[in-house]
N, C-alpha and C positions, 0 to 999 in steps of 0.2 A: 290079505285078504282084509276088505275093507269093516269096520265097526258095520256093525245092522242096527236098526230102531228094536230089534226083537232084545238083542242084548243089551241094549241102554233102558229097557223096561223090566229085564226080568233083574240086572243089577239094582236098580231101584227098588224093587218089590223084596227081594233079598236085605238090602238094605233097612229096611223099614219093618220087615217082619223078623231078622237076626237069625231067621233057620229058612233051609232048600223046602223044607218039609211044608212050612206055611205059606212062602215065595209060590210055590207050584202050586197049592191048594187055591190061592188069590187070583192067578193067572191061570188057573185051568189046565197045566202044562203037568207031566210027572216030573218026577223028583229027577231021573237020568238025564232029562231034557236042560232043564234047569242047572243044574248041574254042568253039565256038557257045555252048556252057552256061556256061564260064568265062567267054567276054566279056558276057552277060548279066546275071550274076553281080555285075562287078565296074563294070557299068553301074549295076545296080540300089544299089549300096553308094556308088556315086558317085567311083571310083577304083579305079586298078591296085593289086592284091594282089601282084604280082611285078614282079621287074627281071629283063631278059632277060639273060642273058651269053653270048655265042654260042648257039649252041643248047639251053641250060638257061636254066630258068626258077628262080627263086631268091627265096624269099620278100621282099617289104619290109616296112617296118614296122607296116603294115597286116595284112598277109596274117599276119607270128608273133601279132599281136593275136589275129586271128582264127581260128587254127588249133586250139589249144587248146578253145575255146567248140566248134568247130565238129564236133570229135571227142566233146566230151561232148555234145551233141544226137542224132547218130548212138547213144552207150554208150544213155541214158535211152530212146531208142525199142527197141532193142536188149532190152532190160529189158521193156519193155509187151508185145511180142511175145512173150518166155518167160513172162512170166506167164499170158497170154491163150490160149496154143495149147498149153502143154503137159500133156499126158495124164497124169493122176496115178497110174495104176495097174498103169506100166511103169516103169521104170528105163532109158529109151532117150534119145538123143542125141550130141551131138558136144562132146568137154569139150579146148579148147586147154588144155594147162597148160606150164609152162617150168619148166627145174630147173636149179641149178647144176650145176657137173660133177660133184663128189662123188656126189651124189643121182641126178642125169640117167642115167649110166654105171652105178653099182654098184650101186643100192637099187631105183630106180623101175620100171627093167622087168621085174622079177620081180612086182614088184606090181601094173603096169598088165593084165601077162598073164595073171592070175591073177583078178581083177576082172573082166577081158573076159570070162572064161571061168564066172564065175557071172552075169554078165549079158549077154547075147549082142548086145541090142540097144543096148549102149553102147558108143561108140569114142572114144577116148583120145588126141589127138597130143600129142606132146611133141618141144619145143625144148630143146637143150641150149647152157648158154650159161653166162658167170661170172653171178656174183650184181648186180653193177650190171646189165647188161643185163636181165635178169632182174626187175630192181623197176621198171624201165623198159617194158617188155612189158605188165607187168600196169598199173602204173599208167594207161597210154594206152588199155586194155582191147584190147588186143592177143591177153592169153592171160587165161584163167577163173582161174588158180591157179598160184602158184610155190611151187617147196621149194628154198629155200638155206640156206648156211649163215655168212651173212657179217651184219653188222650192218645197221638198215632205216636207212635214211634218208630217204624220200619220206615226208611229209604224208598225204598221198591213201592210204594203205596202211594196212590193219590185219596185223600179224601175232600168230600165234597158236603157241607155243610146241611142236614135235612131241618129238622125244628126244633126247636128247644122246651127239655124237661125241666121239672122243679124237683127237688129233692125237699123232703120234712121230714121231722122224728117223728117215730110212734110209740105210742106206748097204750096200754091196755087200760079199758073203763075204770079199772080198779086201783090203778098206779096212781102214787100221790102228785103226780103232776096233771094228772087228766080234767083238774078242775079249771087248769092255767090256762090261758090264751096263745101264749109265747111261749118257746124256751128260752132261757137265756144263760150266753157264753160270759165267763167259765161257769159261772156260781152253779147253774144246774148239771152242768159237765162231772163235775167235780163228785156230786152225790147219787150219779147214774152207774148203773149197770148195764153196760152192752153186748149186743148180741150181735155179729157183724158179717157179711160175707169174707170169702175167702180171699187169700193174698191172688192179685192177676182180675180180680172186679172192679171195672169200671166205677161202680157206684160207690164201693170203698174210697178207692184210690181219688176220685172227686170232695168225698167228704171230707177226710184227711187231711187233704191239700185247701180248703176252706178254712178248716178248722188253724190253719198253720201253726204258731206256739203251742196253743191252745190243747194240740194233738196229744202231748202229752201228759194230759187229765183222762184219756179212756184209759176205762177199768174196762177190761174186753173179757166178759167172762164165757162166751162162746161163740165159736166160728161155725160159718154153716155153708154149702155151694148151692143154695136155692132161696129164694125169694119167700115161696110157698113156708118153707120149716121155720126161716126167721118169722113169720106173721105167727104163726101157732107159737112159737116161742114168746114173744111179746104178749100173745093174748092170754098164754100163761101164766107171765108175771117174772119170765125170768130178769127180762129188763128193755131197757130203750131201744129203739132200730131209727136206722136213717135209711128210707127207702125213694123211691120215685114213686108222684102221685100219681102216675099211669096204674101202679102196683094194688092200692090199695083203698080206691074207690069204692066199693063194695060193702068192704069191711067197716069204714067209716060211717056208712048211711046207714047200716045196721047197727051201728052204735057197738063193734065188739072193739074197734081200735078209734082211739083218738088219734089227730093229724095237729102236731106245731108248728109253726113255723118259727125260724130261730129269727130272736127278735135283735135287728140291725147289721144282718147277714144277709146278701142275694146268693138264694141258694139254686139258679137256675145253672143250665149244662146246657151245652151242644150236642145233639145227636148227628152220628154223621154216618155215610155212606161211605165205603172205601172199595177199591179197586185197584188191581195191581194195573203201573203204569202203563204195560208194555199188551194191557189185556185187550184184545180186539171187540168191539160193541157191536153185537149181534142185534139184528132187529128185534127178540123176545128182548132181551136186555135193553134197549133202548126203550123199549112201550113198557115196562116194568120201571124202570126208572122212570117215565116221565108220569106214568100211573100213581106211584110213588110222591112224587113232586105236585100233584094237583091236591091229593090229599091233605100233605102237610101245608100249603097255602092255605088252604081252604077250611081247614079242619073248626068247627066249631067251639073250640076249648079242645085240652088233653082228653076229656072225658069220652069225644068221640074218636079219637084212635083207637082207644080200649072196649070198644061198645059197636057189637056187631049191626045194630036197628039201629044207633045214630049213626054210624057208619054208613050204611046202604041207604038212609035218606039222603045225607052227603049227597051221593054218588050220583041218587035221581036225578039232582038237580044239574048236573055237570054231564059234558060232551063225553065222560066214562061209562054211563051207566047204560048203556047197551052195546052188544059186539059190532065189531065192523062189520059193515054190508059185503058180500064176496064180490068176490075180483071182475 
């Protein structure tokens, strides 16, 4: 009996949830149907794919070998379905994107909202994670596109430059460096406590690389996984932080935070759009990528990308400002 796509789908679900119960809920199947399909697959392959630990099912060496192959099979089937069923006269569908924290919280919500207004049949879901997690989700086919700020380290991905961002040091208005115009390395670094992003953050990775040998002087007093929490901690006087200029414009305008460029150091960084190298480009993906490209090439400064009003003003001057005519 040949292996079925349903068996592969059930195997992946059990591998990811580590339980038949959870897999059955995820797939909307009965537990007995999941157990039966999994048992048949193991019989067909001549051996077990999981080790049982209490109530959990953990992949053994055979299962770990099969998992990426199984995911790739379903990925290719999805590509075939997309090619053969897509309507060519309408920008429609559901796009799953993933974004690192800076882009996901401060740039993409405005772009997504505007794009969906232009194309009412298009729906874009976005998950905000750190750069490392975004890479994994795109590489495994769980996301169609990724928008990240860190270096790309996965061979299965293709990275396209989007636009450049700039990092700066932020301190509270009452910090002893707030009266300064620049941050000096290494003197100020040694005298400052730091609030940092978690491991896997593109911002933290780039900041550490920019510092080079001076990174050893970083005295980190707390780490957090969210930019807003970092800004609040800095406002409260916990320490300084390094963040994207895209994230602190409002606080700087209100005088709650002071932005200090690092003296003698280029703090620009490249932002990227990533996708799986074997991913089929649908019409919806192509239109959204074109939209993002136009915005990046024509933005009136970084503040335009993080302001819905300035973004709309830009779009009103471009060919993307009105929905396409019906065919």
